C-alpha positions as CSV (number, residue, x, y, z in Angstrom):
1,M,161.4,27.9,189.3
2,T,162.6,28.4,193.0
3,S,162.4,31.6,194.5
4,T,166.8,31.3,194.9
5,N,166.6,31.4,191.4
6,R,164.4,35.2,190.9
7,S,165.9,38.7,191.3
8,T,162.3,39.1,193.1
9,L,160.5,38.1,196.3
10,T,156.6,37.3,197.0
11,R,155.3,39.2,200.0
12,R,155.3,36.2,201.8
13,E,158.9,35.5,201.1
14,L,159.7,39.0,202.4
15,L,157.9,38.8,205.3
16,S,159.6,35.6,206.1
17,R,162.9,36.7,205.8
18,S,162.5,39.6,207.6
19,M,160.7,38.2,210.7
20,A,163.3,35.6,210.7
21,A,166.4,38.1,210.5
22,G,164.8,39.9,213.5
23,A,165.9,42.9,211.5
24,T,164.5,46.8,212.0
25,F,164.3,46.8,207.8
26,A,164.0,43.8,205.0
27,I,166.7,44.6,202.5
28,G,166.8,42.9,199.0
29,T,168.2,43.5,195.8
30,G,167.2,47.3,194.9
31,F,164.6,47.6,198.1
32,V,164.5,48.3,201.8
33,A,161.2,47.6,203.2
34,A,159.5,48.0,206.8
35,R,159.7,44.5,209.0
36,D,156.2,44.3,208.7
37,A,155.9,45.0,204.9
38,A,154.0,47.9,205.4
39,W,156.0,50.2,203.1
40,A,158.8,49.1,200.6
41,L,161.5,51.8,198.7
42,E,163.2,51.4,195.6
43,V,167.1,52.0,195.6
44,N,168.6,52.9,192.2
45,Q,171.8,54.6,193.2
46,L,172.5,53.4,196.5
47,K,172.7,50.1,198.0
48,P,169.9,48.6,199.8
49,G,172.1,48.3,202.7
50,T,173.0,52.2,202.7
51,M,169.5,53.1,202.6
52,A,168.4,51.3,205.6
53,T,171.4,52.8,207.6
54,L,171.2,55.8,206.5
55,I,166.9,55.3,207.3
56,Q,168.4,54.6,211.0
57,M,170.8,57.4,210.8
58,A,168.0,59.9,210.4
59,R,165.6,58.2,213.1
60,D,169.1,58.3,215.5
61,I,169.3,62.0,214.2
62,Y,166.0,63.1,215.1
63,P,164.3,60.9,217.1
64,H,160.5,60.8,217.2
65,D,158.8,58.0,218.9
66,R,155.4,59.0,216.8
67,L,157.2,58.7,213.6
68,A,157.1,55.9,211.0
69,D,160.6,54.9,209.5
70,E,158.4,55.4,206.4
71,F,158.5,59.0,207.1
72,Y,162.3,58.8,207.9
73,A,162.8,57.0,204.3
74,V,160.4,59.8,202.7
75,A,163.2,62.4,203.6
76,V,166.5,60.6,202.9
77,K,165.2,58.8,199.5
78,G,166.8,62.6,197.6
79,Y,169.9,60.8,198.4
80,D,169.5,58.3,195.8
81,V,170.8,59.9,193.0
82,P,174.3,59.6,191.2
83,E,175.6,62.8,192.2
84,S,174.9,62.0,196.2
85,A,175.6,58.3,196.1
86,P,179.5,58.0,196.3
87,M,179.5,60.7,199.2
88,I,176.6,58.8,201.0
89,E,178.1,55.7,200.4
90,E,181.5,56.5,201.9
91,G,180.2,58.1,204.7
92,I,177.9,55.3,206.2
93,A,181.0,53.5,205.3
94,G,183.0,55.3,207.5
95,L,180.0,55.2,209.8
96,D,180.2,51.5,210.0
97,A,183.4,51.2,210.7
98,A,183.5,53.5,213.6
99,A,180.9,50.7,214.7
100,R,183.1,47.7,214.0
101,G,185.7,49.7,215.6
102,R,183.7,49.8,219.0
103,G,183.1,45.6,218.9
104,F,179.8,46.7,217.2
105,P,178.9,44.5,213.8
106,S,177.9,47.6,212.0
107,Y,175.8,50.7,212.3
108,L,172.7,48.9,211.4
109,E,173.7,46.3,213.6
110,T,174.4,48.2,216.9
111,G,171.3,47.4,219.4
112,W,171.3,50.3,221.6
113,E,170.2,53.8,220.4
114,R,173.0,55.6,223.4
115,D,175.5,53.7,221.4
116,R,174.5,54.7,217.8
117,V,174.4,58.2,219.3
118,D,177.6,58.0,220.6
119,L,178.8,57.2,217.2
120,L,177.2,59.7,215.1
121,R,178.7,62.1,218.0
122,G,182.0,61.3,216.8
123,M,181.4,62.3,213.2
124,Q,179.2,65.3,214.0
125,D,181.7,68.1,212.7
126,G,182.2,66.0,209.4
127,E,180.6,67.1,205.9
128,F,178.7,64.1,205.9
129,F,176.8,64.1,209.2
130,Q,176.4,67.7,208.9
131,T,175.1,67.5,205.1
132,I,172.6,64.5,206.2
133,R,171.6,66.7,209.4
134,G,171.0,69.6,207.1
135,G,168.8,67.5,204.6
136,L,166.6,66.2,207.5
137,V,165.5,69.5,208.6
138,T,163.4,69.8,205.5
139,G,163.0,66.5,203.8
140,L,161.5,65.7,207.4
141,Y,159.5,68.0,208.3
142,N,157.9,69.4,205.0
143,Q,156.1,66.4,204.8
144,K,152.3,67.2,205.3
145,A,151.2,64.2,206.7
146,I,153.6,64.5,209.8
147,W,152.0,68.2,210.3
148,P,149.2,67.0,212.6
149,L,151.2,64.9,214.6
150,F,153.1,68.0,215.8
151,G,150.2,70.0,216.4
152,Y,151.1,72.2,213.3
153,E,148.1,73.2,211.0
154,G,150.7,74.6,208.5
155,E,151.0,78.1,206.9
156,S,148.5,80.5,208.2
157,F,148.7,83.8,205.6
158,S,146.0,82.0,202.9
159,H,143.9,82.0,205.7
160,G,144.7,85.8,206.8
161,G,147.5,85.0,209.3
162,Y,148.1,84.1,212.8
163,I,146.4,86.4,214.2
164,E,143.1,85.0,212.2
165,R,143.8,81.8,212.7
166,G,146.0,79.8,215.4
167,F,147.4,82.9,217.5
168,N,145.1,81.1,220.2
169,D,145.5,77.9,219.6
170,I,148.9,76.4,221.4
171,S,147.9,74.2,223.6
172,W,150.7,72.7,224.3
173,I,152.7,75.8,226.1
């Protein structure tokens, strides 16, 4: 059986397709993966392309070069539910239409960050953008795995409060 007859990809096929496309993400039937195949995210309600665009949008709204796309994927995974999917699909379709209106194939295929940010600025007052932006505050920054990257040690109440732990630890000021 050839790989074109299967709905799943082998790891080798995934790597070759994602590298050949030169894309940031490998998008397949029901999944989005990192180009280097270091992580993958299964999608159930959203189209894989929509999820990939949502991950890029999240990175453009809260850009942190030190954070891998994996953390942004975790932050937006909560939108892959039946209640949110129609609004997300519609919002991403609008974002892609805005990109095409400026001569780009889609938001995800807009090469320069400044161009993507300009597209986001054009929709920043809308419900879709505000929903995503608001959800990212907790979806991204509540991931304990990224706290050390920002120098945050976590809550201090259980350790006696900030007077006993962390009051004078601020090395970044």
